[in-house]
C-alpha positions in Angstrom: 91.2 139.9 143.9 90.6 136.7 142.0 91.5 136.9 138.3 89.6 134.8 135.8 91.5 131.9 134.3 92.2 132.8 130.6 90.3 130.6 128.2 91.2 129.4 124.7 88.8 128.6 121.9 90.6 125.2 121.6 89.4 124.4 125.1 86.0 123.7 123.7 87.3 121.4 121.0 86.8 117.7 121.6 89.6 115.1 121.4 87.9 113.5 118.5 87.9 116.8 116.6 91.5 117.4 117.3 92.4 113.9 116.0 90.4 114.5 112.8 92.1 117.9 112.2 91.0 119.5 109.0 90.2 116.0 107.5 93.5 115.5 105.7 94.9 113.1 108.3 92.0 110.6 107.9 92.4 110.7 104.2 96.2 110.1 104.5 95.5 107.2 106.9 93.0 105.7 104.4 95.7 105.9 101.7 98.3 104.4 104.0 95.9 101.5 104.8 95.1 100.9 101.2 98.8 100.8 100.2 99.5 98.6 103.1 96.7 96.2 102.1 98.1 96.1 98.6 101.6 95.4 99.9 100.2 92.6 102.1 98.4 91.1 99.1 101.7 91.0 97.2 103.5 89.4 100.1 100.8 86.8 100.6 100.8 85.9 96.9 104.6 85.7 96.7 104.6 83.4 99.8 102.5 80.9 97.8 99.8 80.6 100.5 96.1 81.4 100.5 94.6 83.7 103.1 93.1 81.7 106.0 89.5 82.5 105.1 90.1 81.2 101.5 91.6 78.0 102.9 88.6 77.7 105.2 86.1 78.3 102.3 87.9 75.9 100.0 88.7 73.3 102.6 92.2 73.0 101.2 95.4 75.1 101.0 97.3 76.2 98.0 99.6 73.2 98.0 96.6 70.8 98.0 94.9 72.7 95.3 98.1 72.6 93.2 98.2 68.9 93.6 94.7 68.3 92.4 94.3 71.3 90.0 97.7 72.0 88.7 100.2 74.9 88.9 98.4 76.9 86.2 95.2 77.1 88.2 96.9 78.3 91.4 99.1 80.7 89.4 96.0 82.1 87.8 94.4 82.8 91.2 97.6 84.5 92.4 97.8 86.6 89.3 94.5 88.4 90.0 95.6 89.0 93.6 99.0 90.5 92.6 97.3 92.8 90.1 94.8 93.9 92.7 97.6 94.5 95.2 99.4 96.8 92.7 96.2 98.8 92.1 95.6 99.2 95.9 99.2 100.6 96.3 98.5 103.0 93.4 95.2 104.2 94.9 96.8 104.6 98.4 99.6 106.6 96.9 97.2 109.0 95.2 95.1 109.4 98.3 98.2 110.3 100.3 99.3 112.7 97.5 95.9 114.4 97.5 95.9 114.8 101.3 99.4 116.2 101.3 99.2 118.6 98.4 95.9 119.5 96.6 93.7 119.4 99.7 96.3 121.4 101.7 96.3 124.0 98.9 92.5 124.2 98.9 91.9 122.7 95.5 88.3 121.8 95.3 88.6 119.3 92.5 90.6 117.0 94.8 87.6 116.7 97.2 85.3 115.6 94.4 88.0 113.2 93.1 88.1 111.6 96.6 84.3 111.3 96.8 83.8 109.8 93.4 86.7 107.4 93.5 85.8 106.4 97.1 82.2 105.7 96.3 83.3 103.6 93.4 86.0 101.7 95.3 84.2 101.0 98.5 80.9 100.4 96.6 82.6 97.7 94.4 82.8 95.5 97.5 79.0 94.9 97.0 79.9 93.0 93.8 80.1 89.9 96.0 76.3 89.8 95.7 76.9 88.7 92.1 79.2 85.8 92.9 78.1 84.8 96.4 81.4 84.7 98.3 81.8 87.0 101.2 85.5 87.5 102.1 85.3 88.1 105.8 88.7 89.8 106.0 88.0 92.0 103.1 84.6 92.9 104.5 86.0 93.7 108.0 88.8 95.8 106.5 86.3 97.7 104.3 83.9 98.3 107.2 86.8 99.5 109.4 88.3 101.8 106.8 85.0 103.3 105.5 84.4 105.4 108.6 87.9 106.8 108.5 87.5 107.7 104.8 84.0 109.1 105.6 85.3 111.4 108.3 88.1 112.7 106.1 85.7 113.5 103.2 83.2 115.1 105.7 85.9 117.3 107.4 87.3 118.5 104.1 83.9 119.3 102.6 84.5 123.0 102.9 86.7 122.7 99.9 84.1 121.1 97.6 82.6 124.2 96.0 80.4 123.4 93.1 81.0 120.2 91.1 83.7 121.0 88.5 81.8 119.6 85.6 84.4 121.1 83.3 86.1 117.7 83.6 83.8 116.8 80.8 85.1 119.7 78.8 88.6 118.3 78.9 89.6 119.9 75.6 89.5 123.3 77.4 92.3 122.2 79.6 94.3 121.0 76.7 93.8 124.3 74.9 95.2 126.4 77.7 98.1 124.0 78.4 101.4 126.0 78.5 103.5 123.6 76.4 103.2 120.8 73.9 104.6 118.3 76.4 101.9 119.3 78.9 99.2 119.1 76.3 100.1 115.7 75.1 101.0 114.5 78.6 97.5 115.3 79.9 95.9 113.9 76.8 97.8 110.6 77.1 97.2 110.4 80.8 93.4 110.9 80.3 93.5 108.2 77.6 95.2 105.7 79.9 92.7 106.6 82.6 89.7 106.0 80.3 91.3 102.7 79.3 91.7 101.7 83.0 88.1 102.6 83.8 86.7 100.7 80.9 88.9 97.7 81.6 87.8 97.8 85.2 84.1 97.8 84.4 84.6 94.9 82.0 86.7 92.8 84.5 84.2 93.6 87.3 81.3 92.5 85.1 83.1 89.3 84.2 83.9 88.6 87.8 80.2 88.9 88.6 79.0 86.7 85.7 81.1 84.3 83.6 84.3 84.8 85.8 86.5 83.4 83.0 87.3 84.5 79.4 88.4 81.8 76.8 92.1 82.8 77.2 91.9 82.1 81.0 90.5 78.6 80.5 93.0 77.9 77.8 95.9 78.8 80.2 94.4 76.9 83.1 93.8 73.9 80.8 90.3 73.1 82.2 86.7 74.1 81.5 84.7 76.1 83.9 82.7 72.9 84.7 85.9 71.0 85.4 87.0 73.8 87.8 83.7 73.7 89.6 84.1 69.9 89.8 87.4 70.3 91.7 85.7 72.4 94.4 82.3 74.0 94.4 83.7 77.1 96.2 86.6 77.6 93.9 84.9 79.7 91.2 83.3 82.2 93.7 86.7 82.7 95.4 88.2 83.5 91.9 85.3 85.7 91.1 85.9 87.7 94.3 89.4 88.5 93.2 88.4 89.4 89.7 85.6 91.7 90.7 87.8 93.4 93.4 90.5 94.0 90.8 88.0 95.4 88.4 86.6 97.8 91.0 90.0 99.0 91.9 90.8 99.7 88.3 87.6 101.8 87.9 88.5 103.8 91.1 92.0 104.6 90.0 91.0 105.3 86.5 88.5 107.9 87.6 91.1 109.4 89.9 93.7 109.7 87.1 91.1 111.2 84.7 90.3 114.0 87.2 94.0 114.5 87.8 94.7 114.8 84.1 92.0 117.4 83.8 92.7 119.6 86.9 95.9 118.8 88.8 98.7 121.4 88.7 101.9 119.9 87.3 104.6 119.6 89.9 107.5 117.4 91.0 105.5 115.6 93.6 102.7 114.9 91.1 105.3 113.3 88.7 106.7 111.3 91.6 103.2 110.0 92.6 102.3 109.1 89.0 105.6 107.2 88.7 104.8 105.1 91.8 101.3 104.4 90.4 102.7 103.3 87.1 105.4 101.0 88.6 103.0 99.5 91.2 100.1 99.0 88.8 101.5 98.1 85.4 104.7 96.6 86.9 102.8 94.1 89.0 100.3 93.2 86.4 102.8 92.6 83.6 105.4 91.1 86.0 103.0 88.5 87.4 101.9 87.4 83.9 105.5 86.8 83.0 106.1 85.0 86.3 103.3 82.5 85.8 103.7 82.2 82.0 100.3 83.6 81.1 101.5 85.4 78.0 98.5 85.0 75.6 98.8 88.0 73.2 95.0 88.8 73.2 94.9 88.8 77.0 98.1 90.8 77.8 98.1 93.2 74.9 95.7 95.8 76.5 97.9 96.0 79.6 101.0 96.4 77.4 99.4 99.2 75.4 98.1 100.8 78.6 101.7 100.7 80.1 103.1 102.4 76.9 100.5 105.1 76.9 100.9 105.8 80.6 104.6 105.7 80.4 104.6 108.3 77.6 102.2 110.5 79.5 104.4 110.3 82.6 107.5 111.1 80.6 106.0 114.1 78.9 104.6 115.5 82.2 107.9 115.0 83.9 109.7 116.8 81.0 107.3 119.7 81.4 107.9 119.8 85.1 111.7 119.8 84.7 111.6 122.5 82.1 109.6 124.7 84.4 112.2 124.3 87.2 115.1 125.1 84.9 113.7 128.3 83.4 
């Protein structure tokens, strides 16, 4: 007698479906790639060299530009890149945290946070239409990562439920907070998030239009026309970095706003927020000190943002510690 070979429902599952899993792995990979890209941006900037496509577009390397344009101009270019790298590390950290915890626990708000921040972040690449410089490496990386992100969002769509529009009713969350430290921590985190989002929109708009503010030109020691005279491709390259940094700020600002409204407080959340603060504000303020760009009007918003964010993180960490010791 021939016995039928037992079958398993997994036998009908494709290799591609197995790799995708429940969708959290592609989201984690997206976060890892973003954080890695941010780390590479920091390394490249600290090395003092431009990316190959920038050197090709300009027809000169960083050392040559420093000779003809001065240290301040080259330092200014690196300061946007370092700031952008710090933001990418922050976004990557939050994507990894969302994949590892809220999505695992079936929290629908996390899916909407990924969708909205992803549309904003990936969509900001199109800002290049405003300044005319297509960074081929950036474009290739974006096109390569977008399908991975898309698969993750699609596979985790079962969590989405209805849009949690009560994000807009943020005071309800503050009202039901269990302690003063939680209430004020969430309020300050949302305030910092709003500030980041607003700053990102402004910076992205500047990158697509005027590119420089008066404080920038004062630090560089040249007019916009003089900078254009050094190299006709120089302003578009700078605009690319500015707009990219602005888009990253909008993306992480929206993420933090939704987390302030809906995320459950925990040790791993406090750790993730700590990494975001160090990578974002640490790189932004640190690079300004390193290149000597310390104009009070220019740097004050970042200092205030760091203070508000730091207070928010401290209060939320205090609340988390107090819960564990009860």
